[in-house]
C-alpha positions in Angstrom: -93.9 113.5 115.2 -92.1 116.5 113.7 -93.6 119.9 114.2 -93.1 122.8 111.8 -93.8 126.5 112.1 -96.8 127.7 110.0 -95.3 130.5 108.0 -94.3 133.5 110.2 -96.9 132.7 112.8 -95.9 131.4 116.2 -98.0 128.3 115.6 -96.4 124.9 115.2 -98.3 122.3 113.2 -97.6 118.6 112.7 -95.7 117.7 109.6 -98.7 115.4 108.8 -102.2 116.6 109.2 -105.6 115.0 109.0 -107.9 115.8 106.0 -111.5 114.9 106.6 -113.1 115.2 103.2 -114.2 111.5 103.5 -116.0 112.1 106.8 -119.7 111.8 106.2 -119.3 111.1 102.5 -116.8 108.4 101.6 -117.2 107.1 105.1 -120.7 107.5 106.5 -120.0 105.6 109.8 -119.6 108.3 112.3 -118.0 106.0 114.9 -115.4 104.9 112.4 -114.7 108.6 111.6 -114.2 109.3 115.3 -111.7 106.4 115.6 -109.7 107.8 112.6 -109.7 111.1 114.3 -108.5 109.5 117.6 -105.8 107.6 115.6 -104.5 110.9 114.2 -104.5 112.7 117.6 -102.8 109.8 119.3 -100.1 109.8 116.7 -99.3 113.5 117.4 -101.2 115.1 114.6 -102.5 118.5 115.7 -103.9 120.0 112.5 -107.4 118.8 111.6 -108.7 120.1 108.3 -112.3 120.2 107.0 -114.5 122.4 104.9 -118.1 123.4 105.0 -118.5 121.9 101.5 -117.3 118.4 102.5 -120.2 115.9 102.5 -122.5 118.9 102.4 -121.6 120.0 106.0 -121.6 116.5 107.5 -117.8 116.5 107.9 -117.9 119.5 110.1 -120.8 118.0 112.1 -118.9 114.8 112.7 -115.8 116.6 113.8 -117.9 118.8 116.1 -119.3 115.8 117.8 -116.1 113.8 117.9 -113.5 116.2 119.2 -115.0 116.7 122.7 -112.4 117.5 125.3 -109.6 117.3 122.8 -110.7 120.5 121.0 -108.1 122.6 122.7 -105.3 120.1 121.6 -105.8 120.8 117.9 -105.5 123.5 115.2 -109.0 123.3 113.7 -109.1 124.4 110.0 -112.1 124.9 107.8 -113.0 126.6 104.5 -115.6 128.8 102.8 -116.5 129.4 99.1 -118.6 126.6 97.8 -122.4 126.3 98.2 -123.6 124.1 101.0 -127.0 122.5 101.2 -129.5 121.5 98.5 -131.0 124.9 98.2 -127.6 126.6 97.7 -126.4 124.0 95.3 -129.5 124.4 93.1 -129.3 128.2 93.3 -125.8 129.3 94.3 -126.5 133.0 93.7 -125.3 134.8 96.8 -124.8 131.4 98.4 -121.3 130.8 97.3 -118.1 132.7 96.4 -115.9 135.1 98.4 -118.3 138.0 99.0 -118.6 139.6 102.4 -122.3 138.5 102.4 -121.5 134.8 101.9 -118.4 134.7 104.1 -120.3 135.9 107.1 -123.1 133.5 106.6 -120.8 130.5 105.9 -118.6 131.1 108.9 -121.6 131.3 111.2 -123.0 128.1 109.8 -119.6 126.4 110.2 -119.3 127.4 113.8 -122.7 125.9 114.5 -121.8 122.6 112.8 -118.4 122.4 114.4 -119.9 123.3 117.8 -117.1 125.8 118.6 -116.9 129.5 119.3 -114.0 130.0 116.9 -112.1 128.4 113.9 -108.3 128.4 114.2 -107.5 128.6 110.5 -110.1 129.6 107.9 -109.3 129.1 104.2 -110.8 130.7 101.2 -111.4 127.5 99.4 -111.0 128.8 95.9 -110.2 132.2 94.3 -113.2 134.2 93.1 -112.2 136.7 90.4 -115.8 138.2 90.3 -115.4 139.6 93.8 -112.9 142.3 94.6 -110.3 140.6 96.8 -110.3 143.7 99.0 -113.9 142.9 99.9 -112.9 139.4 100.8 -109.9 140.5 102.9 -112.0 143.2 104.7 -114.6 140.6 105.6 -112.0 138.2 106.9 -110.4 141.0 108.9 -113.7 141.8 110.6 -114.3 138.2 111.4 -110.9 137.8 113.0 -111.4 141.0 115.1 -114.8 139.5 116.2 -112.9 136.6 117.6 -114.6 134.0 115.4 -111.4 133.1 113.5 -107.8 133.2 114.6 -105.9 133.0 111.3 -106.9 133.2 107.6 -105.5 131.4 104.6 -106.0 130.8 100.9 -106.4 127.6 98.9 -105.3 126.9 95.3 -104.5 130.6 94.7 -102.1 131.2 91.8 -98.8 132.8 92.6 -99.7 136.3 91.3 -102.9 136.3 93.4 -101.1 135.2 96.6 -98.7 138.1 96.0 -101.6 140.6 95.3 -103.3 139.6 98.5 -100.2 140.0 100.6 -99.6 143.5 99.1 -103.2 144.6 99.7 -103.1 143.4 103.3 -99.9 145.3 104.0 -101.0 148.5 102.2 -104.5 148.6 103.8 -103.8 147.3 107.2 -105.9 144.1 106.7 -105.4 140.6 108.1 -103.0 138.6 105.9 -103.1 135.1 104.7 -100.7 133.1 106.8 -100.7 130.0 104.6 -101.8 128.5 101.3 -103.4 125.1 100.9 -102.5 123.5 97.5 -102.3 120.2 95.7 -98.8 118.6 95.7 -97.6 115.2 94.8 -95.1 113.4 92.7 -97.6 113.6 89.8 -98.7 117.2 90.5 -95.7 119.5 90.8 -96.7 122.8 89.0 -96.7 124.7 92.3 -92.9 124.2 92.4 -92.6 126.6 89.5 -93.9 129.7 91.3 -96.3 129.4 94.3 -93.8 127.8 96.7 -91.3 130.5 96.0 -93.9 133.3 96.5 -95.0 131.7 99.8 -91.4 131.7 101.0 -91.0 135.3 100.1 -94.2 136.3 101.9 -93.5 134.3 105.0 -96.5 132.0 104.4 -96.8 128.3 105.2 -97.8 125.7 102.7 -100.3 123.0 103.7 -100.4 120.5 100.8 -103.2 118.0 100.0 -103.6 114.9 97.8 -100.1 113.6 98.3 -101.4 110.3 96.7 -102.8 112.1 93.7 -106.3 111.1 94.3 -105.3 107.4 94.8 -103.0 107.1 91.7 -100.0 106.6 94.0 -101.6 103.9 96.0 -101.7 101.4 93.1 -105.5 101.1 93.1 -105.7 102.2 89.4 -104.2 99.6 87.1 -103.8 99.6 83.3 -106.7 97.8 81.6 -108.6 97.2 84.8 -111.8 99.0 85.8 -111.4 101.3 88.8 -112.9 99.8 92.1 -116.4 101.1 92.9 -115.3 102.9 96.1 -112.5 104.9 94.5 -112.8 108.6 93.6 -113.0 107.7 90.0 -116.5 106.4 90.7 -117.6 108.4 93.7 -116.8 111.9 92.4 -118.3 112.1 88.9 -117.4 115.8 88.5 -113.7 114.9 88.5 -113.9 111.6 86.6 -111.7 112.9 83.8 -108.8 112.9 86.2 -109.0 109.1 86.3 -110.3 108.1 82.9 -107.7 105.7 81.4 -108.7 106.7 77.9 -107.2 110.2 78.5 -103.7 110.5 77.1 -102.4 112.3 80.2 -103.7 109.5 82.4 -102.2 106.8 80.2 -98.8 108.4 80.8 -99.5 108.2 84.6 -99.5 104.4 84.3 -96.0 104.5 82.7 -94.7 106.8 85.3 -96.1 104.7 88.2 -94.4 101.7 86.8 -91.1 103.6 87.1 -92.0 104.9 90.6 -92.7 101.4 91.8 -89.2 100.5 90.9 -87.8 103.5 92.8 -89.9 102.7 95.9 -88.7 99.0 95.7 -85.1 100.1 95.6 -85.7 102.3 98.7 -87.5 99.4 100.5 -90.8 101.5 100.7 -94.4 101.2 99.5 -95.3 103.6 96.8 -97.9 105.3 99.0 -95.5 105.9 101.9 -92.8 107.2 99.5 -95.3 109.6 97.9 -96.3 111.1 101.3 -92.7 111.5 102.4 -91.9 113.1 99.1 -94.5 115.8 99.6 -93.1 116.6 103.1 -89.5 117.0 101.8 -90.0 120.4 100.0 -88.6 123.2 102.3 -91.7 125.3 101.7 -94.1 122.7 103.0 -95.4 123.1 106.6 -97.7 120.1 106.7 -99.0 117.3 104.4 -102.7 116.4 104.6 -103.5 112.8 104.6 -107.2 111.9 104.0 -108.0 108.3 104.8 -111.4 106.8 104.2 -111.0 103.8 106.5 -109.2 103.0 109.8 -107.0 100.5 107.9 -105.9 103.2 105.5 -105.1 105.5 108.4 -103.0 102.8 110.0 -101.1 102.3 106.8 -100.6 106.1 106.1 -99.2 106.6 109.6 -96.3 104.3 108.8 -94.8 107.2 106.9 -95.2 109.7 109.7 -91.4 110.0 110.4 -90.1 108.9 107.1 -87.4 110.9 105.3 -86.2 110.3 101.8 -82.5 110.4 100.9 -81.1 112.4 98.1 -80.7 109.4 95.9 -84.4 108.5 96.1 -85.5 112.1 95.5 -83.2 112.3 92.4 -84.7 109.1 91.1 -88.2 110.5 91.5 -87.2 113.7 89.6 -86.2 111.5 86.7 -89.7 110.0 86.6 -91.5 113.4 86.8 -89.6 116.6 86.2 -89.7 119.3 88.9 -92.5 121.7 88.1 -94.4 119.2 85.9 -98.0 118.2 86.3 -99.0 115.3 84.1 -102.7 116.1 83.8 -103.8 119.8 83.9 -107.1 118.7 85.5 -105.2 117.9 88.7 -104.5 121.6 89.3 -107.8 121.7 91.2 -109.3 124.6 89.2 -108.9 126.0 85.7 -108.3 129.8 85.2 -111.5 131.3 83.9 -109.6 133.5 81.6 -108.6 130.5 79.6 -112.2 129.6 78.7 -113.0 130.1 75.0 -115.4 133.0 75.7 -112.6 134.8 77.5 -110.2 134.4 74.6 -112.6 135.4 71.7 -113.6 138.8 70.5 -117.4 139.1 70.4 -119.0 138.9 67.0 -119.8 142.4 65.9 -123.5 143.2 65.5 -124.8 144.7 62.3 -125.9 148.3 62.6 -128.6 150.0 60.6 -125.9 151.7 58.4 -124.6 148.3 57.3 -128.0 146.9 56.4 -128.6 146.3 52.7 -130.5 149.1 51.0 -134.2 148.5 50.4 
């Protein structure tokens, strides 16, 4: 296993890391989840990533019960931002976002579920432009100084916001984000345009997720064939448009995947293993998250653990999807709220008394 430095920290993380979004949700068998965790650790993976939001907290609980004596062998990563629990989901007011109020509550709850006294790497799961980022950074600084978190990180932050956070941390003596977690795959390359460059300039690591583009690069989605029942297309209704074959952007994915299969065949690789290795090749990337649902998937994904792609294969991939291109904008993980119609329209002026018709 290759180990890479996480930004400018002294921490070394495995070039592949275990994402556990499926724990407690896509895979409800806790014993199976533990075996997947053990597979990862036995292979040399030392970064275990979860979130309070995954399976409504059950992912954290399973990890907390499964790590046992191996807790000190891993960099344990979690996230805050989204509501957790039925009450919070039904009424997310003050139970979500990046306010000081919610961050403190969410971290305490995560510590209980994980059964640990500290989290090694805490991510802000999504940007929150209704909360002053200074408030968020001050809250995170206090939590680090309390010893409940070792390092802080962002997730899916646009490049300008990563830069803003780094500047504020420096100017105000606050804890700084040491890394950014972001989507990156052959089909989702928009972060090559700016975010990777900003991360390098700021001395931050990049932990990338969804190297298989939500399953597109495993071959499970086929033109003219209904998606299998256990795929994300059917188990995550909120993101179904990312997989709907009637969407023009998704129809183009089928064409691109046909070409990528030829590239993989020429290289003597499976498409999935080529895709994971591709994500690890970018010089800004510290670690690539793999998120298996089953033990069989984990075994297959580990085949690419030391795989490197040659220049010829990388060039062929670039001919299929241009650098910086994302085929479906919905794969960006979140949409800028300032692009919503109400943010781009002037309010309709209200009539005043002086404009009312004379009686």
